[in-house]
C-alpha positions as CSV (number, residue, x, y, z in Angstrom):
1,X,99.9,182.9,211.7
2,X,97.7,180.3,210.0
3,X,94.8,182.8,209.9
4,X,97.0,185.4,208.3
5,X,98.2,183.0,205.6
6,X,94.7,181.8,205.0
7,X,93.7,185.4,204.3
8,X,96.5,185.8,201.8
9,X,95.6,182.6,200.1
10,X,91.9,183.6,200.0
11,X,92.8,186.7,198.1
12,X,95.3,184.7,195.9
13,X,98.2,186.8,197.0
14,X,101.5,185.6,195.5
15,X,103.8,188.2,197.2
16,X,103.9,190.0,200.5
17,X,105.9,193.2,200.4
18,X,107.2,194.3,203.8
19,X,107.9,198.1,203.9
20,X,108.7,198.2,207.6
21,X,112.1,199.8,208.1
22,X,112.7,197.5,211.1
23,X,110.8,194.3,210.3
24,X,110.3,193.0,213.8
25,X,107.3,192.7,216.1
26,X,107.4,192.8,219.9
27,X,103.9,191.4,220.0
28,X,104.0,188.6,217.4
29,X,107.3,186.8,217.0
30,X,106.1,185.1,213.9
31,X,105.8,188.5,212.3
32,X,109.6,189.1,212.4
33,X,111.2,189.2,208.9
34,X,113.0,185.9,209.1
35,X,110.1,184.0,210.6
36,X,107.4,185.3,208.3
37,X,109.5,185.0,205.1
38,X,110.1,181.3,206.0
39,X,106.5,180.5,206.8
40,X,105.3,182.2,203.6
41,X,107.8,180.4,201.5
42,X,106.5,177.1,202.9
43,X,103.1,178.1,201.7
44,X,104.2,179.2,198.2
45,X,104.0,182.9,198.9
46,X,107.0,185.1,198.2
47,X,108.3,187.7,200.6
48,X,110.1,190.9,199.7
49,X,111.5,193.4,202.2
50,X,111.5,197.0,200.9
51,X,112.1,198.7,204.2
52,X,115.3,200.3,203.1
53,X,113.5,202.1,200.2
54,X,110.1,202.7,201.7
55,X,110.2,202.3,205.5
56,X,109.8,205.0,208.1
57,X,111.9,206.5,210.8
58,X,114.0,208.8,208.6
59,X,116.4,211.5,209.6
60,X,114.6,214.8,208.8
61,X,111.2,213.1,208.8
62,X,109.4,210.7,206.5
63,X,107.7,213.5,204.6
64,X,111.1,214.9,203.5
65,X,112.3,211.4,202.7
66,X,109.4,211.0,200.2
67,X,111.1,213.6,198.1
68,X,114.3,211.7,197.6
69,X,115.4,209.6,194.6
70,X,115.7,206.5,196.7
71,X,112.1,206.7,197.8
72,X,110.9,207.5,194.3
73,X,112.8,204.5,192.9
74,X,111.3,202.3,195.6
75,X,107.7,203.4,194.7
76,X,108.5,202.8,191.0
77,X,109.7,199.3,191.9
78,X,106.6,198.7,194.0
79,X,104.3,199.7,191.2
80,X,106.1,197.6,188.6
81,X,106.0,194.5,190.9
82,X,102.3,195.1,191.5
83,X,101.6,195.0,187.8
84,X,103.1,191.5,187.5
85,X,101.5,189.6,190.3
86,X,99.0,189.8,193.1
87,X,100.7,191.4,196.1
88,X,100.0,193.0,199.4
């Protein structure tokens, strides 16, 4: 986790945007939504989960989902955020 945060700090990242529909990791417990958001907060890095708008595993397939209003609004939100602060 320390190495990951060091990379974010090295690139002066202020916000991590998580687009995983299900923000959990079987391999790295620290990469679960609650854990990573807390650790980032301690380091002064914000966390935003956008999995509902942009995450995968969609009924009818992800490609079809990219044509929906919900997805398009999510992309627009992502673009607007990225213009305001360094994010990844």
